[in-house]
C-alpha positions as CSV (number, residue, x, y, z in Angstrom):
1,X,7.1,-16.4,13.4
2,X,7.8,-16.6,10.1
3,X,8.1,-13.3,7.6
4,X,4.7,-14.8,5.2
5,X,2.9,-14.9,8.7
6,X,3.8,-11.8,9.9
7,X,2.5,-10.3,6.7
8,X,-0.5,-12.2,6.6
9,X,-1.1,-10.8,10.2
10,X,-0.7,-7.3,9.0
11,X,-3.1,-8.1,6.0
12,X,-5.9,-8.7,8.5
13,X,-4.8,-5.8,10.4
14,X,-4.9,-3.5,7.5
15,X,-8.6,-4.9,6.7
16,X,-10.2,-4.4,10.3
17,X,-8.7,-1.0,10.6
18,X,-10.1,0.2,7.3
19,X,-13.5,-1.4,7.8
20,X,-13.2,0.4,11.6
21,X,-13.2,-2.5,13.7
22,X,-10.1,-1.9,14.8
23,X,-8.7,1.2,16.5
24,X,-5.5,3.2,15.5
25,X,-4.2,2.5,19.2
26,X,-5.0,-1.2,18.9
27,X,-3.6,-1.2,15.3
28,X,-0.1,0.2,15.9
29,X,0.0,-1.7,19.2
30,X,-0.2,-4.8,17.3
31,X,1.9,-3.8,14.4
32,X,4.6,-2.7,17.3
33,X,4.5,-6.5,18.2
34,X,4.9,-7.7,15.0
35,X,8.1,-5.7,14.0
36,X,9.5,-7.4,17.0
37,X,8.2,-10.9,16.6
38,X,7.3,-11.8,13.5
39,X,10.4,-11.9,11.3
40,X,10.1,-9.1,8.8
41,X,12.8,-7.5,6.6
42,X,14.8,-4.2,8.3
43,X,12.9,-2.1,5.9
44,X,9.5,-3.1,7.0
45,X,10.9,-3.2,10.3
46,X,12.4,0.5,10.1
47,X,8.7,1.7,8.6
48,X,6.6,-0.4,11.6
49,X,8.5,0.6,15.0
50,X,8.4,4.3,14.9
51,X,4.2,4.2,14.7
52,X,3.5,2.3,18.7
53,X,5.9,5.2,19.8
54,X,4.6,7.9,17.9
55,X,0.9,6.7,18.6
56,X,2.1,7.4,22.4
57,X,4.0,10.9,21.9
58,X,0.9,12.3,19.6
59,X,-1.9,11.2,22.1
60,X,0.2,12.7,24.8
61,X,0.9,16.0,22.8
62,X,4.7,15.8,23.4
63,X,5.5,15.2,19.5
64,X,3.4,14.9,16.4
65,X,-0.1,14.4,16.0
66,X,-2.4,11.4,15.8
67,X,-3.4,12.0,12.1
68,X,0.0,12.1,11.2
69,X,0.5,8.9,13.0
70,X,-2.7,7.4,11.2
71,X,-1.8,8.3,7.5
72,X,1.8,6.6,8.4
73,X,-0.1,3.9,9.5
74,X,-2.2,3.4,6.4
75,X,0.7,4.1,4.0
76,X,2.4,0.9,5.6
77,X,-0.5,-1.4,5.4
78,X,-1.2,-0.1,2.3
79,X,1.8,-2.2,1.2
80,X,0.6,-5.4,3.2
81,X,-2.5,-5.3,1.7
82,X,-2.3,-7.8,-1.1
83,X,-1.6,-10.5,1.6
84,X,-5.5,-9.3,2.7
85,X,-6.3,-10.0,-0.7
86,X,-4.8,-13.2,-0.7
87,X,-7.2,-14.2,2.4
88,X,-10.1,-13.2,0.9
89,X,-10.2,-14.9,-2.1
90,X,-11.6,-17.8,-1.1
91,X,-14.6,-15.5,0.3
92,X,-13.4,-15.5,4.2
93,X,-12.8,-12.6,6.2
């Protein structure tokens, strides 16, 4: 997948997540898969990779909190939302 395509998919994940149509579990799982397949930059991958594992650790009570993972996920996705706005400019969602 080309990096631009991966970012568009992340933009869609952002929109569905903030609209409540995608659970945190499914959002971090999709982000984790994209981090390996979307051809994104190393910097983007550094933000993406810990989210899926972090969610698993938080929900098992091993380390961290679900709230912290949700905050980190939103912080990352807010950087990507420009791709969501470009998708929605034509009135499509």
